[in-house]
C-alpha atoms as one frame of an Amber mdcrd trajectory, in Angstrom:
protein
   4.468   7.192  22.796   2.857   3.763  22.627   4.506   1.038  25.318   3.042
  -2.421  24.789   1.417  -4.370  27.565   1.574  -8.030  27.077  -1.071 -10.302
  26.302  -1.849 -13.042  29.287  -4.793 -14.672  28.261  -5.881 -16.593  25.214
  -9.850 -16.234  24.433 -10.482 -19.774  22.200 -13.244 -17.684  20.220 -11.947
 -15.784  17.162 -11.541 -12.068  17.069 -13.674 -10.469  14.216 -11.403  -7.696
  12.749 -12.315  -4.568  11.875 -10.096  -3.447   8.867 -10.276  -0.003   6.724
 -10.512  -0.580   2.964  -7.821  -1.196   0.726  -4.989   1.707   0.391  -4.008
   0.767  -2.823  -8.092   0.197  -4.142  -8.737   3.385  -2.796  -5.956   5.297
  -4.566  -7.020   3.823  -7.856 -10.436   4.335  -7.428 -10.306   8.064  -6.943
  -8.590   8.412 -10.011 -10.480   6.649 -11.780 -14.002   8.189 -10.891 -11.708
  11.672 -11.878 -11.825  10.494 -15.207 -15.496   9.961 -15.444 -18.038  12.736
 -16.507 -20.732  12.435 -13.786 -21.095  11.770 -10.557 -19.108   8.367  -9.057
 -19.269   7.224  -5.420 -16.752   5.177  -3.789 -17.572   2.763  -1.002 -16.074
   1.546   2.039 -12.995   3.562   0.760  -9.912   4.143   3.374  -9.720   7.821
   5.038  -6.253   7.967   5.839  -3.559  10.644   5.284  -2.715   9.387   2.020
  -6.161   8.893   0.486  -7.411  12.310   2.005  -3.968  14.379   0.533  -5.001
  12.887  -2.757  -8.871  13.225  -2.500  -7.348  16.767  -1.736  -5.601  17.353
  -4.741  -7.571  16.226  -7.686 -10.461  18.415  -6.046  -8.284  21.449  -6.757
  -8.622  20.910 -10.763 -11.166  22.834 -12.171 -14.151  21.287 -13.497 -13.674
  18.353 -10.679 -15.175  17.746  -7.057 -14.219  15.450  -4.325 -15.941  14.935
  -1.216 -15.292  12.886   1.894 -18.748  10.795   2.519 -19.429   8.786   5.436
 -18.135   5.880   4.195 -15.810   6.922   1.363 -15.867   9.262  -1.636 -17.950
  11.520  -3.702 -16.384  12.725  -6.926 -17.880  14.603  -9.358 -16.752  15.626
 -12.872 -18.593  18.540 -14.886 -15.668  19.233 -17.580 -14.590  17.430 -20.367
 -11.051  18.410 -19.769  -9.749  20.027 -16.399  -8.099  23.238 -15.534  -4.735
  22.900 -13.624  -4.987  23.852 -10.204  -3.966  27.394  -9.428  -1.592  26.258
  -6.520   1.062  23.730  -5.923  -0.385  20.401  -5.179   1.108  18.802  -1.842
   0.765  15.517  -1.578   2.689  14.780   1.695   4.813  11.280   1.787   2.074
   9.645  -0.533   3.983   7.815  -3.012   1.384   6.213  -5.004  -0.634   9.238
  -5.190   2.331  11.511  -6.302   2.958   8.767  -9.095  -0.548   8.652 -10.133
  -0.689  12.304 -10.049   1.770  13.150 -12.510   0.330  11.375 -15.244  -3.226
  12.596 -14.514  -1.962  16.111 -14.660  -0.923  15.971 -18.535  -4.669  15.792
 -18.981  -5.366  19.264 -17.401  -5.107  22.504 -19.379  -2.299  24.320 -18.296
   0.506  23.642 -15.543   0.535  21.519 -12.726   3.159  21.780  -9.869   3.562
  19.103  -7.633   5.656  17.882  -4.037   5.621  16.242  -1.033   7.389  16.399
   1.961  11.110  15.745   2.566  11.128  12.001   2.281   9.079  11.917  -0.804
  11.077  14.333  -2.365  14.208  11.945  -2.124  12.035   9.117  -3.414  12.702
   7.941  -7.305  10.243   9.528  -9.893  12.429   9.428 -12.939  10.976   6.056
 -14.071   7.461   8.273 -14.872   9.059  11.542 -15.769  11.240   9.792 -18.299
   8.342   7.613 -19.665   5.924  10.374 -20.198   8.686  12.539 -21.686   9.544
  10.149 -24.109   5.976   9.861 -25.020   5.836  13.562 -25.931   4.680  15.701
 -22.430   6.789  18.283 -21.172   7.709  18.130 -17.219  10.019  20.094 -15.612
  12.042  18.969 -12.436  12.191  21.831 -10.022  14.431  20.691  -7.841  16.837
  17.217  -7.429  16.814  15.667 -11.222  14.345  12.286 -11.005  12.286  13.676
  -7.877   9.812  16.064  -7.054   8.657  18.753  -6.973   7.955  18.738 -10.549
   5.632  21.223 -12.972   3.709  18.945 -15.070   2.469  20.808 -18.406  -0.579
  19.365 -20.575  -0.234  18.053 -23.776  -1.022  15.200 -26.057   1.313  12.237
 -26.586   3.360  12.213 -29.805   2.927   8.795 -30.148   0.781   5.733 -28.777
   3.838   3.385 -27.798   4.908   4.184 -24.344   7.626   2.254 -22.519   8.381
   2.485 -18.578  10.952   0.404 -16.808   9.484  -1.709 -13.822  12.620  -2.436
 -11.888  12.015   0.291  -8.903   8.183   0.294  -8.250   5.112  -0.980  -9.931
   3.469   2.061  -9.236   4.959   3.695 -12.329   3.066   0.990 -14.718  -0.157
   1.422 -12.799   0.079   5.370 -13.382   0.419   4.970 -17.233  -2.247   2.086
 -17.472  -4.640   4.594 -15.986  -3.512   7.772 -17.545  -3.857   6.015 -21.170
  -7.662   5.321 -20.366  -8.038   9.206 -20.378  -6.202   9.937 -23.795  -8.924
  10.031 -26.718  -7.639   8.168 -30.062  -6.253   4.461 -30.849  -5.484   2.262
 -28.309  -2.139   3.008 -26.209   0.771   0.200 -26.175   2.643   0.230 -22.806
   5.594  -2.206 -22.691   7.379  -2.730 -19.450  11.251  -2.845 -19.744  13.558
  -4.382 -17.159  11.679  -6.148 -14.390   9.052  -5.720 -13.288   8.389  -5.820
  -9.319   5.361  -6.296  -7.246   3.172  -7.338 -10.109   0.256  -8.389  -8.116
  -0.348  -4.726  -8.009  -0.425  -3.947 -11.542  -3.110  -7.103 -11.733  -4.819
  -5.090  -9.286  -4.980  -2.184 -11.562  -5.895  -4.089 -14.528  -8.761  -5.781
 -12.737  -9.666  -2.530 -11.460  -9.598  -0.814 -14.614 -11.679  -3.841 -15.950
 -14.443  -3.778 -13.494 -14.967  -0.057 -14.320 -15.293  -1.064 -17.903 -11.934
   0.129 -19.523 -10.840  -2.335 -21.847  -7.200  -3.685 -21.599  -5.786  -6.200
 -23.134  -2.718  -8.288 -21.645  -0.220  -8.975 -25.213   2.181 -10.812 -22.975
   3.351 -10.299 -19.197   5.253  -6.995 -20.409   2.846  -5.649 -22.497  -0.748
  -4.246 -22.604  -3.109  -2.251 -24.670  -5.585   0.005 -23.091  -8.500   1.234
 -25.070  -9.104   4.755 -24.160 -12.767   5.193 -22.789 -14.005   6.630 -19.017
 -15.110   4.536 -16.522 -18.964   3.458 -17.087 -19.693   2.772 -13.123 -21.245
   5.100 -11.131 -20.146   3.148  -7.907 -16.907   1.424  -6.828 -16.837  -0.459
  -3.834 -13.628  -1.334  -1.889 -12.401  -4.649  -0.096 -10.733  -4.522   3.099
  -7.022  -3.440   3.215  -4.573  -6.851   2.964  -1.477  -5.133   4.183  -3.814
  -3.880   7.503  -4.810  -7.413   7.606  -1.281  -8.551   7.951  -1.180  -7.235
  11.372  -4.438  -8.771  12.692  -3.126 -12.279  11.223   0.539 -11.417  12.913
  -0.904 -11.247  16.272  -2.901 -14.010  16.069   0.354 -16.153  14.751   2.345
 -15.038  17.463  -0.373 -15.476  20.418  -1.609 -18.413  18.756  -5.103 -17.439
  18.890  -7.570 -17.161  16.195  -8.690 -14.137  14.156 -11.180 -13.770  11.262
 -11.128 -11.312   8.693 -14.584 -10.147   6.682 -14.510  -8.724   3.417 -11.857
 -10.559   1.971 -10.469 -13.711   0.949  -7.600 -15.618  -0.748  -8.951 -14.899
  -4.433  -8.397 -11.281  -3.587  -5.938  -9.267  -6.424  -4.235  -7.768  -3.508
  -0.761  -9.016  -3.310  -0.264  -8.697   0.168  -3.008 -11.396   0.751  -0.577
 -13.763   0.174   0.780 -12.955   3.644  -1.857 -15.387   4.831  -0.047 -18.099
   3.111   3.425 -17.335   4.759   1.580 -18.104   8.239  -0.052 -20.908   6.930
   3.530 -22.295   5.652   5.167 -21.104   9.136   2.535 -23.530  10.651  -0.208
 -21.511  11.166  -4.166 -22.979  10.038  -5.759 -21.238   7.292  -9.144 -20.604
   5.874  -9.579 -18.278   3.155 -12.878 -18.990   1.093 -16.185 -17.512   0.865
 -15.580 -14.008   1.256 -13.215 -14.342   4.505 -10.184 -15.183   6.134  -9.934
 -17.338   9.141  -6.030 -18.024  10.823  -5.432 -19.941  13.954  -2.120 -19.315
  15.146   0.379 -22.325  16.156   3.835 -22.929  17.275   6.068 -21.278  14.033
   8.521 -22.114  12.164  11.016 -20.110  10.255  11.329 -20.318   6.402  13.042
 -18.412   3.353  10.092 -16.643   1.343  10.547 -14.514  -1.827   8.285 -11.255
  -0.737   8.642  -9.612  -3.881   4.841  -9.611  -4.688   3.916  -8.699  -1.297
   6.434  -6.003  -0.140   4.230  -4.562   2.323   4.375  -7.323   4.790   7.917
  -7.681   5.067   7.909  -5.616   8.230   4.862  -7.439   9.515   7.028 -10.685
   8.990  10.047  -9.525  10.436   8.313  -8.810  13.781   6.717 -12.181  13.643
   9.802 -14.221  13.016  11.468 -13.745  16.395   8.709 -16.120  17.706   9.619
 -18.722  15.312  11.959 -21.827  15.495  14.929 -21.344  13.271  15.822 -18.759
  11.266  13.530 -16.556   8.596  15.445 -15.511   5.278  12.809 -12.582   3.679
  14.482 -12.280  -0.104  14.141 -10.292  -3.360  13.110  -6.965  -1.650  15.214
  -4.473  -2.962  13.121  -1.883  -3.538  11.955  -1.611   0.565  15.204   0.583
   0.311  13.463   3.283  -1.416   9.899   3.249   0.711   8.761   5.783   3.696
  11.995   5.103   4.863  14.870   2.185   4.098  12.666  -0.666   5.605  15.449
  -3.365   5.474  17.828  -1.371   7.971  15.012  -0.255   9.928  13.677  -3.832
  10.369  17.191  -5.070  11.434  18.004  -1.946  13.347  14.409  -2.331  15.564
  15.017  -5.865  15.994  18.452  -5.345  17.049  17.185  -2.640  20.068  14.757
  -5.937  21.077  18.137  -8.178  21.158  17.320  -9.937  18.270  19.819 -10.998
  15.936  19.610 -10.020  12.217  21.483  -9.556   8.892  20.807  -7.527   5.996
  21.761  -7.089   2.048  20.987  -5.297  -0.802  17.845  -7.537  -1.127  17.331
  -9.543   1.799  16.979  -9.830   5.599  17.609 -12.582   8.019  16.088 -12.817
  11.319  17.459 -15.034  14.032  15.539 -15.690  17.158  17.018 -15.914  20.559
  15.600 -17.547  23.440  13.864 -13.945  24.752  13.286 -10.717  23.871  14.166
  -7.344  25.282  12.006  -4.203  26.104  13.315  -1.525  24.076  12.146   1.723
  22.234  11.540   1.451  18.733  12.534   4.537  15.827   9.515   4.471  13.561
  11.212   7.047  10.860   7.602   8.349  10.382   6.549   4.780   8.649   3.117
   3.720   9.200   4.198  -0.027   8.650   7.469  -0.028  11.189   5.281   1.336
  13.800   2.673  -1.424  12.938   4.551  -3.986  12.703   6.866  -3.821  15.952
   3.638  -3.246  17.934   2.934  -6.443  17.559   6.287  -7.520  19.538   4.664
  -5.885  22.696   1.905  -8.290  22.591   4.518 -10.610  23.802   6.697  -8.550
  25.893   5.887  -5.765  27.990   8.118  -2.361  27.927   8.348  -1.961  23.991
   8.196   1.697  23.466   6.931   3.038  19.608   7.925   6.451  18.973   5.568
   8.601  17.007   2.394   6.358  17.172   0.592   8.489  14.925   2.273   8.253
  12.038   0.099   5.028  11.433  -2.413   7.730  10.295  -1.035   7.408   6.902
  -2.682   3.950   6.231  -4.488   2.729   9.484  -5.923   6.053  11.505  -7.455
   3.393  14.074  -5.140   1.047  14.306  -4.276   0.979  17.944  -7.548   1.141
  18.694  -8.365  -2.545  16.818  -4.775  -3.618  18.686  -6.484  -2.504  21.975
  -9.670  -4.536  20.889  -7.413  -7.561  19.957  -6.222  -7.453  23.586  -9.547
  -6.913  25.098 -11.127  -9.763  23.542  -8.589 -11.913  25.345  -7.866 -10.299
  28.597 -12.278 -10.695  28.927 -11.406 -14.387  29.173  -9.762 -13.663  32.546
 -13.106 -11.774  33.974 -15.304 -14.957  32.989 -12.798 -17.242  34.487
């Protein structure tokens, strides 16, 4: 259990955040490196539950070795075709790694069984299953249709024009794009049907593939042509995690202090970097040039904002919104209901426990600030982003308790130490006075 202590002082000097490497980049880098024969170093990578689980699963394929290093991973592939793992792969609650593994496993000789925790086995996988089947691959559903556990059989595609629905998660599109690079032969054309949610994550994937020497043509916003080849780089550097950054920026916004985040700026392909601009629209001062982001908190005003392109920062905004003047409406976030938990409901329920009025709909959340905040106990639903987001309210109100604080290990294992550093940076001013 984590119990908050209200921040009293505000140091005028900026707090320099120490953030982990991007989870999204690390997950993609691990699979891209696994598709390259030879040794590949991944540097400044995230060591957290999701990435470590993916690394361990990849390590189970014969002909592939994945080892954790001090600042990332060392991936060594010795076989042209990998062999399927002998044992069932357990990917915990890691959604992106699971979806990457499903497609990756089709190229390994034999059959690969993949499962996850109870929540992940409820989350939809039918789009990637249907797409791979339509392309000619054989996949068995071992439990609830459209969900894990699955058994993925090796094979070759029957054709090279693949289709995928983009309406539930962009992770399915990312999985197909990366997998297409390891299918020998002519270019693979991928068409995204329906509306593609979370587009920046696909742009991130495309940039990473191109940086690794894989040719991808964007025919139009919903069609891509991948020219199969293995990555031609032996080192993949990872930038700071924009989703993790949102908590430090949110902390500065509500305490009206300053924070600087190195190793990332507003030119990043990570969609969640846009959260900094949301805070700017709410009244904060922002400088996002030259490889760093500097944000200075200020009196906040509510706003209406479409968060489809930055879904992992929605909970952060929900925790910041009670400290603004006027209501905040967050729209176009329907896919948050199929994340690690139903994040729209989790936000509304958590705000209610703190005495903040909110309203939720199928794809929106409205937060209406009150005159004060109550102490309260926040249920995290085993969701790292619920825990980290609501901890921010504790900077302004004592007695806010976060259940299961260890769940932050999924993406930001050092989060509580970093939040403590933020508080100590400001409380040190009291000693100086």
